[in-house]
C-alpha positions in Angstrom: 10.9 -2.3 23.0 11.8 -3.3 19.4 14.5 -1.2 17.9 14.9 -2.6 14.4 13.0 -5.0 12.2 13.7 -6.4 8.8 11.8 -8.9 6.6 14.3 -11.3 5.2 12.2 -13.0 2.5 10.0 -10.1 1.4 9.9 -6.4 0.6 8.7 -4.1 3.4 7.0 -1.1 1.7 7.9 1.4 4.4 11.1 1.5 6.5 10.4 0.1 9.9 9.6 2.6 12.7 8.7 1.4 16.1 5.8 3.8 16.2 4.3 2.7 12.9 2.0 -0.3 13.5 0.7 -1.3 10.0 2.9 -2.3 7.1 2.5 -3.8 3.6 4.9 -6.6 2.6 5.3 -8.2 -0.8 6.7 -11.7 -1.1 7.2 -14.1 -4.0 4.6 -16.8 -4.6 6.8 -19.5 -3.1 7.1 -18.0 0.3 5.1 -19.8 2.9 5.9 -17.7 6.0 7.6 -14.4 6.8 11.2 -14.5 8.2 11.9 -11.7 10.6 15.2 -10.2 11.9 14.8 -7.8 14.8 16.6 -6.2 17.7 14.8 -6.2 21.1 15.3 -4.3 24.3 16.1 -6.3 27.4 13.3 -8.5 28.9 11.2 -8.1 25.7 9.6 -11.0 23.9 8.0 -11.5 20.5 5.2 -13.7 19.3 4.4 -14.1 15.6 0.8 -15.0 14.8 -0.9 -16.1 11.5 2.4 -16.6 9.8 1.2 -19.2 7.3 1.0 -17.5 3.9 -1.6 -19.6 2.1 -3.4 -17.1 -0.2 -2.6 -14.0 -2.3 -3.4 -11.7 0.7 -2.5 -12.6 4.3 -2.4 -10.8 7.6 0.6 -11.6 9.9 0.8 -10.0 13.4 3.9 -9.5 15.5 3.2 -9.0 19.2 6.0 -7.4 21.2 5.7 -7.3 24.9 7.5 -7.0 28.2 6.3 -6.8 31.8 4.9 -3.3 31.5 3.7 -2.9 27.9 2.7 -4.6 24.7 2.6 -3.5 21.0 1.2 -5.3 18.0 2.5 -4.8 14.5 0.3 -5.9 11.6 1.7 -6.9 8.3 -0.6 -7.1 5.3 1.3 -9.6 3.0 0.7 -9.9 -0.7 2.1 -12.7 -2.8 3.4 -11.9 -6.2 2.2 -14.5 -8.7 4.5 -14.9 -11.6 3.3 -16.5 -14.8 5.2 -17.0 -18.0 3.6 -15.1 -20.8 4.0 -16.8 -24.2 2.3 -15.3 -27.1 -0.1 -12.5 -27.6 -3.1 -14.5 -26.5 -1.7 -15.0 -23.0 -0.6 -11.4 -22.8 -4.2 -10.2 -23.7 -5.7 -12.6 -21.1 -3.4 -11.2 -18.4 -4.5 -7.6 -19.3 -8.1 -8.6 -19.2 -7.7 -10.3 -15.8 -6.4 -7.1 -14.2 -9.8 -5.4 -14.7 -8.2 -2.1 -15.7 -10.6 0.8 -15.1 -9.7 3.7 -17.3 -12.1 6.0 -15.6 -10.6 5.5 -12.1 -8.5 8.7 -11.9 -6.4 9.4 -8.8 -7.8 11.9 -6.4 -5.0 14.4 -7.2 -6.0 14.5 -10.9 -9.7 14.9 -10.0 -8.8 17.7 -7.7 -6.6 19.4 -10.3 -9.3 19.2 -13.0 -11.9 20.5 -10.6 -9.8 23.5 -9.6 -9.0 24.2 -13.3 -12.7 24.2 -14.2 -13.5 26.4 -11.2 -10.9 29.0 -12.4 -12.4 29.0 -15.9 -15.9 29.5 -14.5 -14.8 32.4 -12.3 -12.9 34.0 -15.2 -15.8 33.6 -17.5 -18.2 35.2 -14.9 -15.8 38.1 -14.4 -15.3 38.6 -18.1 -19.0 38.3 -18.9 -19.7 41.1 -16.3 -17.1 43.4 -17.8 -18.6 43.0 -21.3 -22.1 43.9 -20.0 -20.8 47.0 -18.3 -19.0 48.1 -21.5 -22.3 48.0 -23.4 
């Protein structure tokens, strides 16, 4: 039904695919609504809903339909707030406001550390058994 889609005033995090129904879009703080460019099949219509970007996070839906079928694409839209940083005090405040959690490791790192510790445990058990047998 929809062959191509582009966001003209924002950044679509994934390339558009007609079989992917959820997207993340980043726009500047000044953008008040998404501007779409798309190619439709014959006798296909589009309705954009909730396209008033008022907060930092918004959800815009694009309903594509024809006589036989309908598809809804959902766009989670994030506004980039840009603030001028002047001086070390403003820089420190911006770092504090991000609530950086140094103990929040990505899942891949946690998995790698767990596997490493498991290998050390197995090695030590095998080595410990060999030393007992030698005595």
